[in-house]
C-alpha positions in Angstrom: -13.5 70.0 -7.7 -14.6 68.5 -4.3 -12.5 69.4 -1.3 -10.0 66.7 -0.5 -10.6 64.2 2.2 -6.9 64.0 2.8 -4.0 66.2 1.6 -0.3 65.4 2.0 2.1 68.4 1.1 5.9 68.0 0.9 5.9 65.0 3.0 9.3 63.4 3.8 10.2 60.5 6.1 13.6 59.6 7.1 14.0 56.6 9.5 16.5 56.6 12.5 18.8 54.4 10.4 19.2 57.3 7.9 17.2 55.6 5.2 15.2 58.3 3.3 11.9 56.6 2.4 9.8 59.7 1.2 10.8 63.1 -0.1 8.4 65.8 -1.2 5.4 63.7 -1.5 2.3 65.6 -2.5 -1.0 63.7 -2.7 -4.6 64.9 -2.5 -7.3 62.3 -2.1 -11.0 63.1 -2.7 -14.0 61.6 -1.3 -15.1 58.5 -3.1 -11.9 57.9 -5.0 -10.2 54.6 -5.4 -6.5 55.7 -5.5 -3.8 53.1 -6.2 -0.3 53.8 -5.0 1.8 51.9 -7.6 5.6 51.4 -7.4 8.4 48.9 -7.1 9.2 47.3 -3.7 10.9 49.8 -1.4 9.7 52.8 -3.1 8.0 54.2 0.2 4.3 53.2 -0.7 3.7 51.4 2.5 5.5 54.2 4.5 3.1 56.7 2.9 0.2 54.6 3.9 1.5 54.4 7.5 1.9 58.1 7.7 -1.7 58.6 6.5 -2.9 56.0 9.1 -1.1 57.8 11.9 1.2 54.9 12.5 4.4 56.8 11.5 5.0 60.5 11.7 6.4 62.6 8.7 9.9 64.0 9.1 8.7 67.1 7.3 5.8 68.3 5.3 2.1 68.4 6.4 -0.9 66.1 6.5 -4.3 67.6 6.4 -7.5 65.6 7.1 -10.7 67.3 5.8 -8.7 70.5 5.3 -7.5 70.6 8.9 -3.7 71.1 8.7 -1.4 70.1 11.4 -1.3 66.2 11.2 -4.3 65.7 13.6 -5.3 62.1 13.7 -8.9 61.4 12.4 -11.7 60.5 14.8 -11.8 56.9 15.8 -13.6 54.8 13.2 -12.9 57.2 10.4 -10.0 55.1 9.2 -9.9 51.4 8.4 -6.6 49.7 7.6 -6.0 46.3 6.0 -2.4 44.9 5.8 -0.9 42.2 3.8 -1.1 39.9 6.8 -4.7 39.6 8.1 -3.4 39.6 11.7 -6.5 38.0 13.1 -6.6 36.8 16.9 -6.4 33.0 16.5 -8.3 32.5 19.9 -11.2 34.5 18.8 -14.0 33.6 16.5 -14.7 35.4 13.2 -17.4 37.6 14.6 -15.3 38.4 17.7 -12.4 39.5 15.4 -14.6 41.7 13.3 -16.1 43.3 16.4 -12.6 44.4 17.8 -12.7 47.9 16.4 -16.1 48.7 17.9 -14.9 47.3 21.3 -11.7 49.5 21.1 -13.9 52.6 20.4 -16.6 51.8 22.8 -19.2 51.6 20.2 -21.3 48.8 21.7 -24.7 50.1 20.6 -25.9 48.0 17.6 -22.5 46.0 17.5 -24.2 42.7 16.6 -25.9 44.3 13.6 -22.8 46.1 12.4 -20.7 42.8 12.7 -23.3 40.8 10.8 -23.5 43.5 8.0 -19.8 43.7 7.7 -19.5 39.8 7.4 -22.3 39.9 4.8 -20.5 42.5 2.7 -17.6 40.0 2.4 -19.7 37.0 1.9 -18.8 35.4 5.3 -22.0 35.7 7.2 -22.3 32.0 7.7 -18.7 31.8 9.2 -19.4 34.0 12.1 -18.6 31.3 14.7 -15.6 29.9 12.7 -12.1 30.4 13.9 -9.1 31.7 11.8 -7.4 28.3 11.7 -10.6 26.9 9.8 -10.4 29.4 7.0 -8.5 29.5 3.8 -6.1 32.5 3.3 -8.6 34.3 1.1 -11.3 33.9 3.7 -9.1 35.2 6.4 -8.2 38.4 4.2 -12.1 38.8 3.9 -12.4 38.8 7.7 -9.6 41.4 7.9 -11.6 43.6 5.4 -14.9 43.1 7.2 -13.0 44.2 10.5 -11.8 47.4 8.8 -15.2 48.1 7.4 -17.3 47.5 10.7 -16.9 51.1 11.8 -18.0 52.4 8.3 -14.8 54.5 7.9 -14.5 57.4 5.6 -11.2 56.1 4.3 -10.1 52.5 3.8 -6.3 52.1 3.6 -5.0 48.7 2.1 -1.3 47.7 1.9 -0.9 45.0 -0.8 -3.7 42.9 0.9 -3.9 40.4 -1.8 -0.1 40.0 -2.7 0.4 36.7 -0.9 -2.7 35.0 -2.4 -3.0 32.8 -5.5 -4.1 34.5 -8.7 -7.7 33.0 -8.7 -8.4 34.1 -5.0 -6.8 37.4 -5.8 -9.2 37.9 -8.8 -12.2 37.0 -6.6 -11.2 39.5 -3.9 -10.5 42.3 -6.4 -14.1 41.8 -7.6 -15.4 41.7 -4.0 -13.6 44.9 -3.2 -14.9 46.8 -6.2 -18.5 45.6 -5.1 -17.8 47.0 -1.7 -16.5 50.2 -2.9 -19.4 50.7 -5.3 -22.0 49.9 -2.6 -20.5 51.9 0.2 -18.8 54.7 -1.5 -15.9 54.5 0.8 -12.7 56.3 -0.2 -9.8 53.8 -0.8 -6.1 54.1 -0.9 -4.7 50.9 -2.2 -0.9 49.9 -2.3 0.2 47.7 -4.9 3.3 46.8 -7.2 0.9 45.2 -9.7 0.2 47.3 -12.9 -2.7 44.9 -13.7 -4.3 45.2 -10.3 -4.1 49.0 -10.1 -5.7 49.4 -13.7 -8.4 46.8 -12.7 -9.3 48.4 -9.4 -8.5 52.0 -9.2 -10.2 55.2 -10.4 -6.8 56.9 -10.2 -3.4 55.5 -10.3 -0.4 57.4 -8.5 2.9 56.1 -9.7 5.8 56.5 -7.3 9.5 56.8 -7.8 12.2 54.5 -6.3 13.1 55.7 -2.9 12.9 58.3 -1.7 9.4 58.1 -2.8 7.4 60.9 -4.5 4.8 61.3 -7.1 6.2 60.6 -10.7 2.8 60.4 -12.5 -0.9 60.8 -11.5 -3.1 58.9 -14.1 -7.0 59.1 -14.1 -8.5 55.7 -15.0 -12.1 56.3 -16.2 -12.8 52.9 -17.5 -16.4 52.2 -17.0 -17.9 50.0 -14.2 -18.8 47.3 -13.6 -15.4 46.0 -14.3 -15.4 42.3 -14.7 -13.6 39.5 -16.7 -14.7 41.0 -19.9 -12.9 44.2 -19.0 -9.7 42.3 -17.7 -9.4 40.4 -21.0 -10.3 43.5 -23.2 -8.1 45.6 -25.6 -9.0 48.6 -23.5 -7.6 47.0 -20.4 -4.4 46.0 -22.2 -4.0 49.6 -23.6 -4.5 51.1 -20.2 -1.8 48.7 -18.6 0.6 49.7 -21.3 0.2 53.4 -20.5 0.7 52.9 -16.7 3.6 50.3 -17.3 5.2 53.1 -19.4 4.8 55.7 -16.7 6.2 53.1 -14.1 9.3 52.4 -16.4 9.9 56.2 -16.8 9.7 56.7 -13.0 12.3 54.0 -12.5 14.5 55.4 -15.4 14.1 52.3 -17.4 13.1 52.0 -21.1 9.4 51.6 -21.8 8.1 48.0 -22.0 
């Protein structure tokens, strides 16, 4: 087994209000994996992602990056984060939005080439001079993904990025994300409450309990690639969805579907 890129051990998180979001969360993410964190709303998935990103501190437990314990933050550019809201700067062009992480980390050498390459990966190279108001919701999310990829991060964190989009756009972005993952080999941790999305995208599905969140099941998803519409409508996909749905129902203390 390869050395984990990231390891969470016994991580708990209690907010100032007293809400216990995470408890005893153990999770190891290895290089090149596409890990889906699956669970109901409010189970602590997003909190876990924020802890990994360094946007929230655990109340207890440890977070190790490349085997270095103590919760050290990764080097600038090693993490890319995409939220459900693209959070683009409305006054800036698409290329200026994508360039932002490079500017913040003072990586100006070759910035034009990096921005162009990131936009090409998400199919928006011809929209470099457009503004967010001129783009559809799916295109704005593609800009957010390009912005997260422009530093070529070792780990891409995605917090339900397609949840607010219509189904057709969501399917297209699922396919685009799989292409990017296959091409770049970037490790991905993807938060979702959709069994179908988790099975379609992930190489491994981590099912979380209702809050306080912890791992209830860890399911390998070795369905072959490329995954396309034939896989999405196949008996194999349906069977894998039933397996994951049953694990989710068990985690929630409900009868299996």
